[in-house]
N, C-alpha and C positions, 0 to 999 in steps of 0.2 A: 133110074139113071142118076148118077152122082152129080151134085151141083158143081158147076164150074167155079173154082176158087178165084175170088176177086184179087187182083194184084195189089200188094200193099202200097199205100201211098208214101212217097218219100217224106221224111220229117223235115219241115222247114223251120229253121231256127227262129225266125221272126213271126211265125204263125201265131196270131193272138188267141186262137182257139185251143192251142196246145196247153195241157195242164203240166205245170212244173212242180217237182217235188224238191223244195228247198228248205233247208234248216232255218228256223226263225232267227236264230242267233246270227247266222250269216247275213240275213236280210237287214237286221238292225245294224250290224257292223259295216256293211257295204253301202247302205242307203241312208238310214236314219242318222248315224253318227256324222257323216259329212254334212248332211243338211243342218243338224244341230250346231255343228262347228261354224258353218257359214252364217247362220242367224246370229250366233253369239258374237262372232268377230267382225262381221261385215254389215250388220244391220241394226241391232237393237241396243248395243251397249256403246258408250262413248270411250274414246281413248284418253288415258290420264294425261298424255303429253300435251294435247291441245284442247281437250274437253269436248271434242266434236264427234258425232256419229258420221259414218261415210256420206250419207245423203246431205247433211249440213255442210260438210267439207266440200263436196262437189258443187253445191249451190253457190257457196262463197267463191270458189275457184272460177266458176262460170261468170259470176258477176264481176270478178276482177278482170277477166279476159275482155268483157264487154264494156268495161267502165270508161266513160268519157265525161263523167260528172252529171250527165242528164238521166232522167227517169226512163226506165225501159218497161214495156208491157210484161207483166208477170207471165203471160202465156209464152212470150218469146224466151224468157229465162228458163221456164220449165222445159221447153223444147230443146234448147241448147244443152241443158243439164242432162238430158237423156243420152247425149253422146258419152257420158261418163257413168250414168246410173241406170242399170238395166232392169229396174223394178217398177217402171210405169210412172205416168204423169201424176196420178192422184197422190202418191206418197211424196213426190217432189213438191207439189203444190201445198200440201198440208204442212210439210216441214218448213217451207219458205214463209208461209203465213205465221206459223208459230215463232220463227226467228224474228220476223218483222214486229210482232207484238211485244217482243222482249226489248226492242228499240236500241240495243247496243250496236248491232252490226249491220242491220238492214233498215233503211228508211222507206216507209211505205207512203203511197199517195193514192187516196181513194178509200173505199170501204173495206178495211181488213178485219171486219167483225168487231165484237165487243167482248173483252175479257170479263166484264162485270155481268152482262146479261147472258153470255153464251151464244149470241147471235153469230151466224157464220159470215165469213168474208164473201164479197162479191165474186163472180166468176173471174178466172184469170185474165180474160180478154178485156175486162173493164178496169183493172187496177194496175198500178205501176210501182216500181221499186228501184232502189239503187243502194250502193254501199254507203255507210255512214263515214264521216271523216275519221272516226276512231278506228273503224275496220281498215280503211285505206292506209292509215299511218302505222298500225301496230301488228297486223296479222299476215301481211304479205311481204316476204323477204326472200328473193331467189337465192341468195347466198347461203341461207340456212334451210332451204326446202329441197328435199329429195323427191324425184318424180319417177313414176312407173307407167308402163303402158296401160291404157284403159281396157275395159273388158273385151273389146273387139280388136285391140291393137292399133287402132287408127289415130289415137290421140295420147297425150301425156297428162297424167293427173298427179296431184301431190299426195305423197304418203301421209304427211302431216302438215299442219300449218302452225309451226312453232312460233310462239309469241311470248311477250312478257306479261300478257294479260291472263289472269286466272279464270279462263272462260268456263271451265267446268263448274266452278262455284258461282260465277256470275250468272250464267244462264240456267243452271240446274239441269236436271235430265230425268226422264222416266222412260222406261221401255220394258217390254216383256220378251225375253228370249226363250230358248228351250230349256226348261228345268231351272231357270233363274230369272231374276228381274232386277231392275235398278230404279231407285227413286232418290235423287239428289236434290235437295231443296235449294232455291236461289238465295244468294247472300248479298249484303250491301256492298256496292262497288268501292266506296271510300274505305270502309272497314277492311276489305280484302287487300287493297293497296297498302294500307298501314301494316297489316299482318305480314305481307310480303317483305316490306322494308325491315320489319322486326326480325324476320327469319333470316334475311340476307346478312343482317348485322350479327345475329346470334343464331346459328343453325340449330341450337338446342332449345330455342325459345318455343313456348307453347301458347300462342295467342288464343284468346277465347272468342271464337267466331260463332255467331248464332244466325239462324236464317232470317231473311228480310223479305216480306211478301208484297208483290205489286198490288194485291187487292186490299192491303191494310189488315185491319183486325187486331185482336189482342192475342198474344201467344204466351204460353207457359212452356219454357224451354229447359226446365230443370232436369228433365230426363232425356235431353237431346243426345247425349252420349257421343258427341262429335260426329253426328250423322251416321254412326255405325249401325249395322243390322241389330235390331233389338231395342234401339232407342225409340222415343216417341215425343211428339210435340202436340200439345193441346192448343187449338186455335178457336177463338171466339169472334163472332161478329161484334161490331161496336154498335150498341143500341142506346139511344138517347131518349129521355122522357121529355116530351114537348109540353104536355099539359096533362090534366087528370084523365083525359079521354084519348090521348094520342101518344104513341111511341114511334120512333123512326130508326130504321137501320141505315147507317151511313157507311159502314165498311163490312166486308163479308170474309168468311174464312177462305184461305187459299184452297183452290181446287173445287170450290163451289161457285154457282152463279146465282143471280137474283131469282131466276126462274126456279132453280132447285130449292132455294130457301122458301119461296112462296108455296111450292108444292108440299114441302114438308110441314109448313105451318097449317095449311089447309087439311092435311091428313091428321095432324094432331088435334085440330078443331073437330073433325068428324069423329074422332075417338073420345072426345070429351076431355082431353087433356088441357085444353086452353080455350078461353072464350074471347072471340073477337067479333066485331060488328062488320068491318069492311077492311080490305087490304088493297093498297094501290102501289103499283110499281112505276116510279117516275125516274128510273135510272137512265142516264144518258152518258155524259162524260164522267160522272161520279155516281156513286150508289145512293139511292134514295127510295127506300121502301117504307111507306107510311101505313101504320096499323092503327085503325080506329077501334076503340074499345067501348063496350056498353057502360052505362052510367054506374053500375054496381060492381065494376071490376077494377081492382087496384093495378095501376101501371107497374109498380115495383114487383108485385107478384107475377104479373104477365111476363116481365123481363126474365125472372127466375124460371118460369115455365118454358119460355122460348129456348133458353140454354139447356134445360133438362130434356125437352121432348122433341126438339127440331134440329135441323142442320145448322142452327146458329152456333152450335159448338160441335167440333169434330176433332178426331184424333188422327194425326198423320204419323205414319211409321216410316222413317227414312231408311234407306238401304243403299249405301254407297258402294255399289258393285261396278267396277270399271275394267277396261282392258289395260293391263300392264304387262310388259314383257311377252306380248302375244298370247296372254291367257287371262281369263276373268279372275279378279281378286277383290276381296272385300277390304276397303280401306276406311280411314277416318278423314274428317275434314282437314286436320293438320297434316296428315300424310299427303 
């Protein structure tokens, strides 16, 4: 007797068990390309017009809306910023702490971490912040600010925060997008203002701007190449000889912390590249790493070895990639 044929099940479009035969080129075009474009334009790279990434702009806009001159809990600011920024509280909190530690636009109260040791900030419910006077006076002007609906259409957020301040070079920036990255080094505030005045007076002027690091150190900027892709800056820690048995590190290379330096020194010691007796990290509001040497070791040779074999000397490769005319472009500092 023949088996009764089972009726065919109707194909449901949203059935997760159904196998789809789709060309990979179509997948990349329809899914990956929009994602890459979003990350590049809306998350990782700053805009050249105001020097800010979207999350930074939204934090500043939120602080401006809440501003009454008093400190506000960071947790409250993060929650309010989520009305504009759809990528979660952790990214907002991290960006806010980073801006506060640069000290130009946000004033913090409480433990915002330590840029020298790399210690993290306290939880957002414990620390407070507010706009600085510089931010209040210079980056908010409704007459020159265009607004668009937020991601859910319930609020209005600024497209840009145009100001006379060269925020992009004041703050610096780094970020990794899809297929590209940016690394813009911070510059000296006064030098930037002088350069702006020079360019306003003579649009063809070429001021010589070099990076200025909040962690100090010694820098060789001979190959800076105006911050273009392919340039480089060599940065050294400042090391002082105290006596024949002691050297002290008082400034560190940009992008490194005292903990990183100590780890690299201990690794060099284990490999036999450097001889030390003891190392102490006394860093608080300023860097102080004390290195004690054996009696038979020269402090001058030790300093040379620290630069040669540890993170006391590093190379930074700037890459000024920014959003201009709604697309990523590689520019120079003078641009």
